[in-house]
VEXDRENTI-410683 format. One line per 5 residues: number of its first residue (from 1); their letters; for each residue z negated, x, y of N, C-alpha, C, O, CB. Coordinates in Angstrom, 1 decimal. Glycine has a CB too. Layout:
N
NUM = a = Z/X/Y/Z/X/Y/Z/X/Y/Z/X/Y/Z/X/Y  ...
//
This chain:
127
1 = qvqvv = -17.4/9.8/4.3/-17.4/10.6/4.3/-16.2/12.1/4.0/-15.3/12.0/3.1/-18.3/10.3/3.9  -16.3/13.1/4.6/-15.4/13.6/4.9/-15.3/14.5/3.4/-16.4/15.0/3.2/-15.5/14.4/6.4  -14.7/14.7/2.5/-14.6/15.5/1.4/-13.9/16.5/1.4/-12.8/16.1/1.2/-14.2/15.0/0.6  -13.7/17.9/1.4/-12.8/19.1/0.8/-13.5/19.7/-0.2/-14.7/20.0/-0.4/-12.3/20.2/1.9  -11.9/19.8/-1.2/-12.6/20.1/-2.4/-11.6/20.8/-3.1/-10.7/20.1/-3.4/-13.2/18.9/-3.2
6 = esggg = -11.5/22.8/-3.6/-10.9/23.3/-3.6/-11.4/23.6/-5.1/-12.4/23.4/-5.7/-10.8/24.0/-2.7  -10.1/24.2/-5.5/-10.2/24.2/-6.9/-9.0/25.6/-7.0/-8.3/26.1/-6.2/-9.8/22.5/-7.8  -9.1/25.9/-8.5/-7.8/26.8/-9.1/-8.3/28.4/-9.0/-7.5/29.3/-9.1/-6.1/26.5/-7.9  -9.7/28.7/-8.7/-10.0/30.4/-8.9/-10.8/30.7/-10.1/-11.4/29.8/-10.8/-11.0/31.0/-7.6  -10.8/31.6/-10.3/-10.9/32.3/-11.6/-10.8/33.6/-11.8/-10.6/34.2/-10.6/-10.0/31.9/-12.4
11 = lvqag = -10.9/34.6/-12.7/-10.6/35.6/-13.2/-9.4/36.4/-13.2/-8.6/35.6/-13.5/-10.9/35.5/-14.2  -9.0/37.2/-13.1/-7.3/37.9/-13.1/-7.5/39.2/-12.9/-8.5/39.7/-12.4/-6.0/37.5/-11.8  -6.6/39.8/-13.5/-6.3/41.1/-13.5/-5.9/41.7/-12.5/-5.2/40.8/-12.0/-5.6/41.3/-14.4  -5.7/42.8/-11.7/-5.5/43.2/-10.8/-3.7/43.3/-10.6/-3.0/44.0/-11.3/-6.3/44.3/-10.8  -3.3/42.6/-9.8/-1.4/42.7/-9.9/-1.4/41.0/-10.6/-0.4/40.7/-11.3/-0.4/44.4/-11.4
16 = gslrl = -2.4/40.2/-10.5/-2.0/39.0/-11.1/-1.7/38.3/-10.0/-1.5/38.9/-8.9/-3.0/38.2/-12.0  -1.6/37.0/-10.3/-1.9/35.7/-9.5/-2.6/34.7/-9.5/-3.3/34.4/-10.4/-1.1/35.2/-9.3  -2.4/34.1/-8.7/-3.3/32.7/-8.5/-3.2/31.5/-7.8/-2.9/31.8/-6.7/-4.4/32.8/-8.1  -3.4/30.1/-8.0/-3.0/29.2/-6.9/-4.1/28.3/-7.0/-4.7/27.5/-7.8/-1.4/28.5/-7.0  -4.2/28.9/-5.6/-5.8/27.5/-5.2/-5.1/26.4/-4.2/-4.1/26.4/-3.4/-7.7/28.4/-4.1
21 = sceas = -6.2/25.5/-4.6/-5.4/24.1/-4.6/-6.7/23.4/-3.8/-7.8/23.5/-4.3/-4.9/23.4/-6.4  -6.6/22.6/-2.5/-7.3/22.1/-1.6/-7.1/20.6/-1.1/-6.2/20.4/-0.4/-7.1/22.9/-0.7  -8.2/19.4/-1.6/-8.1/18.5/-1.0/-8.9/18.1/0.0/-10.1/18.5/0.0/-7.9/17.8/-1.7  -8.6/17.3/0.9/-9.4/16.7/1.8/-9.1/15.5/2.2/-8.0/15.1/2.5/-9.5/17.4/2.8  -10.3/14.6/2.2/-9.8/13.2/2.1/-10.2/13.1/3.8/-11.3/12.8/4.3/-10.6/12.0/0.8
26 = llafy = -9.0/13.5/4.5/-9.5/13.3/6.0/-8.4/11.5/6.1/-7.8/10.9/5.2/-8.8/15.0/7.4  -8.5/11.3/7.2/-7.8/10.1/8.1/-6.9/11.1/9.0/-7.1/12.0/9.8/-9.1/8.9/9.2  -5.9/10.6/8.4/-4.6/11.7/9.6/-5.0/12.9/9.0/-5.2/13.8/9.8/-4.7/11.8/11.7  -5.0/13.1/8.1/-5.0/14.7/7.5/-4.0/15.4/7.9/-4.1/16.7/7.9/-4.9/14.8/6.1  -2.5/14.4/8.5/-1.6/15.8/9.2/-1.8/16.3/10.3/-1.5/17.5/10.6/-0.3/15.6/9.5
31 = syamg = -2.6/15.4/11.1/-2.9/16.1/12.8/-4.2/17.2/12.4/-4.8/17.7/13.3/-3.6/14.7/14.3  -4.5/17.6/11.3/-5.1/18.8/11.0/-4.3/19.7/11.3/-3.1/19.7/11.4/-5.6/19.0/9.7  -5.3/20.7/11.6/-4.8/22.4/11.2/-5.9/22.7/9.5/-7.0/22.1/9.5/-5.4/24.0/13.1  -5.8/23.1/8.9/-6.2/23.7/7.9/-6.2/25.3/7.5/-5.4/26.2/7.5/-5.5/23.2/7.2  -7.3/25.2/7.1/-7.7/27.6/6.6/-8.0/27.6/5.7/-8.4/26.5/5.3/-9.1/28.9/7.2
36 = wfrqa = -7.8/28.4/5.2/-8.3/29.1/3.8/-9.1/30.4/4.2/-8.8/31.4/4.9/-7.1/29.5/2.8  -10.1/30.1/3.8/-11.2/31.9/4.3/-11.8/32.0/2.9/-11.7/31.3/2.0/-12.9/31.7/5.7  -12.6/33.2/3.2/-13.0/33.9/2.0/-14.4/34.5/2.2/-14.8/34.3/3.3/-11.9/35.1/1.7  -15.1/35.0/1.3/-16.2/35.7/1.6/-17.1/36.2/0.2/-17.6/35.5/-0.7/-17.1/34.8/2.7  -17.1/38.3/0.5/-17.3/38.5/-0.6/-18.8/38.7/-0.5/-19.3/38.5/0.7/-16.3/39.5/-1.3
41 = pgker = -19.6/39.1/-1.6/-21.0/39.0/-1.4/-21.5/40.2/-0.1/-21.1/41.4/0.1/-21.6/39.3/-2.9  -22.1/39.8/0.4/-22.6/40.7/1.3/-22.0/41.0/2.6/-22.6/41.6/3.5/-22.6/41.6/0.7  -20.6/40.4/2.7/-20.0/40.5/4.2/-19.6/39.2/4.6/-19.7/38.2/4.0/-18.8/41.4/4.3  -19.0/39.4/5.7/-19.0/37.5/6.6/-17.8/37.0/6.1/-17.2/37.7/5.3/-18.8/37.4/8.6  -17.4/35.8/6.3/-16.5/35.1/6.0/-15.5/35.1/6.9/-15.3/34.6/8.0/-16.9/34.1/5.7
46 = egvsc = -14.9/35.7/6.0/-13.4/35.8/6.7/-12.2/34.7/6.8/-12.0/34.0/5.8/-12.8/36.9/6.2  -11.2/34.5/8.1/-9.9/33.8/8.1/-9.2/34.7/6.9/-9.4/35.9/6.8/-9.2/33.7/9.7  -8.3/34.0/6.2/-7.6/34.2/5.6/-6.0/33.7/5.5/-5.1/34.3/4.9/-8.3/34.1/4.8  -6.0/32.5/6.3/-4.6/32.2/6.5/-4.8/30.4/7.4/-5.8/29.8/7.2/-3.7/32.3/4.7  -4.0/30.0/8.0/-4.3/28.9/8.7/-2.4/27.9/8.4/-1.5/28.2/7.6/-4.8/29.4/10.7
51 = iirsg = -2.6/27.2/9.1/-1.3/26.3/8.5/-1.3/25.0/8.8/-1.5/24.2/7.9/-1.1/26.3/7.1  -1.0/24.5/10.3/-0.4/22.8/10.8/0.5/22.0/10.2/1.4/22.0/9.3/0.1/22.8/11.9  0.1/21.4/10.8/1.1/20.0/10.6/2.2/20.2/9.8/3.2/20.2/10.6/1.8/19.5/11.8  2.6/20.3/8.6/3.9/20.1/8.4/4.9/21.8/8.1/6.1/22.2/7.9/4.2/19.2/9.8  3.4/22.3/8.2/4.0/24.0/8.3/4.2/24.7/9.0/4.4/25.9/8.9/4.9/24.4/8.0
56 = grisy = 4.3/23.7/10.5/5.1/24.3/11.9/4.5/25.8/12.0/5.3/26.6/12.5/4.6/23.4/13.5  3.5/26.1/11.7/3.0/27.5/12.4/2.1/28.3/11.6/1.0/27.8/11.5/2.3/27.3/13.7  2.4/29.7/10.9/1.7/29.4/10.1/0.4/31.0/10.4/1.1/31.9/10.8/2.7/29.1/8.5  -0.5/31.3/10.3/-1.1/33.0/10.3/-1.6/33.2/8.7/-1.9/32.6/7.7/-2.7/33.3/11.7  -1.7/34.9/9.2/-2.2/35.2/7.7/-2.9/36.4/8.6/-2.4/36.8/9.6/-1.0/35.6/6.1
61 = adsvk = -4.3/37.1/7.8/-5.0/38.1/8.1/-4.2/39.1/7.7/-3.3/38.8/6.8/-6.2/38.1/7.6  -4.2/40.0/7.9/-3.2/41.2/8.1/-3.5/41.9/6.0/-2.6/42.5/5.3/-4.2/42.8/10.1  -4.6/41.6/5.7/-5.1/42.3/4.1/-4.4/41.9/3.7/-3.9/42.6/2.8/-6.4/42.2/3.3  -3.5/40.3/3.8/-3.0/39.4/3.1/-1.3/39.4/3.1/-0.5/39.3/2.2/-3.7/38.3/3.6  -1.2/39.5/4.0/0.3/39.2/4.4/1.2/39.7/3.7/1.0/40.9/3.7/0.5/39.5/5.6
66 = grfti = 2.4/39.3/3.0/3.6/39.5/2.0/2.6/39.4/0.7/3.3/39.1/-0.3/4.7/41.2/2.2  1.5/39.6/0.5/0.6/38.6/-0.7/0.6/37.4/-1.2/0.8/36.9/-2.3/-0.4/38.4/-0.4  0.0/36.8/0.5/-0.6/35.4/0.1/0.5/34.3/0.8/1.2/34.6/1.7/-2.4/35.3/0.7  0.4/33.2/0.3/1.2/32.1/0.9/0.5/30.7/0.6/0.0/30.2/-0.5/2.7/32.1/0.3  0.7/30.1/2.0/-0.2/29.2/2.0/1.1/27.7/2.4/2.1/27.8/3.1/-1.7/29.8/3.4
71 = srddd = 0.8/26.6/1.8/1.3/25.8/2.2/0.5/24.4/2.1/-0.7/24.5/1.8/2.4/26.0/1.7  1.2/22.7/2.5/0.7/22.2/2.5/1.7/20.8/2.5/2.7/20.5/3.2/-0.3/22.8/3.1  1.0/20.2/1.4/1.4/18.8/1.7/0.9/17.5/1.9/0.4/16.7/1.1/1.9/18.6/1.0  1.3/17.2/3.4/0.6/15.9/4.3/0.3/14.8/3.5/-0.7/14.1/3.6/1.6/15.3/5.4  1.8/14.4/2.1/1.7/13.3/1.9/0.3/13.2/1.2/-0.4/12.2/1.2/2.9/13.0/1.3
76 = knmvy = 0.1/14.3/0.6/-0.7/14.2/-0.7/-2.2/14.6/0.0/-3.1/14.4/-0.8/-0.2/15.4/-2.1  -2.5/15.0/1.0/-3.6/15.7/1.8/-4.0/17.1/0.9/-5.0/17.6/0.5/-5.1/14.5/2.0  -3.2/17.4/0.9/-3.2/19.2/-0.3/-2.5/19.7/0.6/-1.5/19.3/1.3/-2.4/19.5/-2.2  -3.4/21.1/0.2/-3.5/22.9/1.0/-3.8/23.4/-0.1/-4.7/23.2/-0.9/-4.8/23.3/2.3  -2.5/24.7/0.0/-2.3/25.4/-1.2/-2.5/27.0/-0.6/-2.4/27.3/0.6/-0.8/25.0/-1.9
81 = lqmns = -2.8/27.9/-1.6/-3.0/29.5/-1.1/-2.7/29.6/-2.9/-3.4/29.3/-3.9/-5.1/30.2/-0.2  -1.3/30.2/-2.7/-0.1/31.0/-3.7/-1.2/32.3/-3.3/-1.5/32.5/-2.1/2.0/31.2/-3.0  -1.9/33.4/-4.4/-1.9/34.8/-4.1/-1.4/35.1/-5.2/-1.5/34.6/-6.3/-3.3/35.5/-3.7  -0.4/36.4/-4.8/-0.1/37.4/-5.7/-0.4/38.7/-5.8/-1.3/39.1/-5.1/0.9/37.6/-5.7  0.2/39.6/-6.7/-0.5/41.1/-6.2/-1.8/41.3/-6.1/-2.0/42.1/-5.2/-0.1/41.6/-5.0
86 = lkped = -3.2/40.6/-6.6/-4.0/40.4/-6.4/-4.7/41.4/-6.5/-4.6/41.9/-7.6/-4.2/39.7/-6.8  -5.7/42.2/-5.7/-6.1/43.4/-5.5/-7.8/43.3/-6.2/-7.9/42.2/-6.6/-5.9/43.7/-3.9  -8.8/44.0/-6.4/-10.0/44.1/-6.3/-10.6/43.5/-5.5/-11.7/42.9/-5.8/-10.3/45.1/-6.2  -10.2/43.5/-4.2/-11.2/44.0/-3.1/-10.3/42.2/-2.7/-10.4/41.8/-1.6/-11.0/46.2/-1.8  -9.8/41.6/-3.2/-9.6/40.1/-3.2/-10.5/39.2/-3.3/-10.5/38.1/-2.8/-8.9/39.7/-4.1
91 = tamyy = -11.7/39.9/-4.2/-12.4/39.1/-4.7/-13.4/38.6/-4.0/-14.1/39.5/-3.4/-12.7/39.4/-5.5  -13.8/37.4/-3.9/-14.3/36.5/-3.1/-14.1/35.1/-3.1/-13.0/34.5/-3.1/-14.1/36.8/-2.1  -15.6/34.5/-3.0/-15.8/32.8/-2.9/-14.8/32.3/-1.7/-15.0/32.4/-0.5/-17.6/32.4/-2.4  -13.7/31.7/-2.3/-12.4/31.3/-1.7/-13.3/29.8/-1.2/-14.1/29.1/-1.9/-10.7/31.3/-3.0  -12.8/29.6/0.6/-13.4/28.1/1.0/-12.0/27.5/1.9/-11.3/28.3/2.5/-15.1/28.2/2.2
96 = caadk = -11.7/26.6/1.9/-10.7/25.2/2.6/-11.7/25.0/3.6/-12.9/24.7/3.6/-10.4/23.4/1.5  -10.5/25.5/4.7/-11.8/23.7/6.4/-11.0/23.1/7.1/-9.8/23.6/7.2/-13.1/24.4/8.1  -11.2/22.5/7.5/-10.6/21.7/8.6/-10.7/21.4/9.7/-11.4/20.6/10.3/-10.7/21.0/8.4  -9.4/22.5/10.5/-10.1/23.0/12.2/-10.4/21.6/12.7/-10.1/20.5/12.4/-8.9/23.9/13.6  -10.9/22.1/13.4/-11.5/21.2/15.0/-9.9/20.9/15.6/-9.6/19.7/15.8/-12.6/22.7/16.6
101 = wphcs = -9.3/21.5/15.8/-7.7/21.4/16.1/-6.9/21.1/15.7/-7.3/20.9/14.6/-7.2/22.1/16.3  -5.4/20.6/15.7/-4.5/20.6/15.0/-3.5/21.6/15.0/-2.6/21.7/14.2/-4.0/19.7/15.3  -3.8/22.4/15.8/-2.7/24.1/15.9/-3.7/25.3/15.2/-4.9/25.2/15.1/-2.2/24.9/18.3  -3.3/26.1/14.9/-4.3/27.1/15.0/-4.2/28.4/15.8/-3.6/29.5/15.6/-4.6/27.5/13.8  -4.7/27.9/16.6/-5.5/29.0/18.0/-5.3/30.4/17.4/-5.3/30.6/16.2/-7.4/28.6/18.4
106 = dswgk = -5.3/31.4/18.3/-5.9/32.9/18.6/-7.0/33.0/17.4/-7.1/33.7/16.4/-6.6/33.1/20.2  -7.8/32.0/17.9/-9.4/32.2/17.4/-9.1/31.4/15.6/-10.1/30.8/15.2/-11.1/31.0/18.9  -8.4/31.3/14.9/-8.0/30.4/14.0/-8.7/31.6/13.2/-9.2/32.1/14.2/-6.3/29.8/13.9  -9.2/32.3/12.3/-9.7/33.1/11.7/-11.8/33.0/12.2/-12.7/33.5/11.6/-8.6/34.6/12.1  -11.9/32.4/13.0/-13.8/32.2/12.8/-14.0/31.0/12.7/-13.7/29.9/13.3/-14.8/32.7/14.2
111 = pneye = -14.7/31.3/11.8/-15.4/30.2/11.0/-15.7/28.7/11.9/-15.1/27.6/11.6/-16.9/30.8/10.3  -16.8/29.0/13.2/-16.8/28.1/13.8/-15.6/27.4/14.4/-16.0/26.5/15.1/-17.6/28.3/14.5  -14.5/27.4/14.4/-13.3/26.9/14.8/-12.9/25.6/13.7/-12.0/24.8/14.0/-12.3/28.1/14.8  -13.7/25.7/12.5/-13.4/24.7/11.7/-14.6/23.9/11.9/-15.5/24.2/12.6/-13.1/25.1/10.2  -14.5/22.2/11.0/-15.1/21.1/11.5/-15.9/21.2/9.7/-17.1/21.4/9.3/-13.9/19.5/12.3
116 = ywgqg = -14.9/21.0/9.1/-15.5/20.4/7.7/-14.7/21.6/6.8/-13.6/22.3/6.9/-14.9/18.5/7.2  -16.0/21.6/5.6/-15.8/22.7/4.2/-15.8/22.2/3.3/-16.2/21.1/3.0/-16.8/23.7/3.9  -15.1/23.5/2.5/-15.6/22.8/0.9/-16.7/23.7/0.5/-17.2/24.4/1.4/-14.4/22.8/-0.5  -17.2/23.7/-0.8/-18.0/24.3/-1.8/-17.5/25.8/-2.1/-18.4/26.6/-2.4/-18.0/23.4/-3.0  -16.4/26.1/-2.1/-15.5/27.1/-2.4/-15.4/27.1/-4.0/-16.1/26.3/-4.6/-16.0/28.6/-1.8
121 = tqvtv = -14.7/27.9/-4.7/-14.3/28.1/-5.4/-13.8/29.7/-5.7/-12.9/30.2/-5.0/-13.8/27.1/-5.3  -14.5/30.4/-6.9/-14.7/31.2/-7.3/-13.1/32.5/-7.5/-12.5/32.4/-8.6/-15.4/30.6/-8.3  -12.5/33.6/-6.6/-12.3/34.5/-7.7/-12.5/35.8/-7.4/-12.7/36.5/-6.4/-11.1/34.3/-8.2  -12.5/36.3/-9.3/-12.5/37.6/-9.5/-11.5/38.3/-10.1/-11.0/38.1/-11.2/-13.4/37.8/-10.1  -11.2/39.4/-8.9/-9.9/40.2/-9.6/-10.4/41.5/-10.2/-11.0/42.3/-9.4/-8.7/40.6/-8.4
126 = ss = -10.2/41.8/-11.8/-10.6/43.0/-12.1/-9.4/43.7/-12.3/-8.2/43.4/-12.2/-11.5/43.2/-13.2  -10.6/45.0/-12.5/-9.4/46.4/-11.9/-8.8/46.9/-13.6/-7.9/47.8/-13.8/-10.6/48.3/-10.7
//
């Protein structure tokens, strides 16, 4: 059974940083594109970032470009999201997900592109 587990969320002041981690028990983890999503109360789940094998291609939502950095360690089945210069509008539940495909397609930000999901980790940014 595939497990995807996020960690690293918490409460931080605006301008601060957090690093989210995600471990996925996927065979051939390296072959999956991995994504981070977030969902704020009353809003749709939105794609934050996507990364393919060995970080060969990376995509970001416009709202986080220049502030967030995605990375992965294929030897450890881990994906990370370094979040800097956090804003109150970044407050959301953050989810890690494994893409159905090995690449971050033009539809990488759509939840239905992803096959396996974690339970999420809460990020709260105070003003």
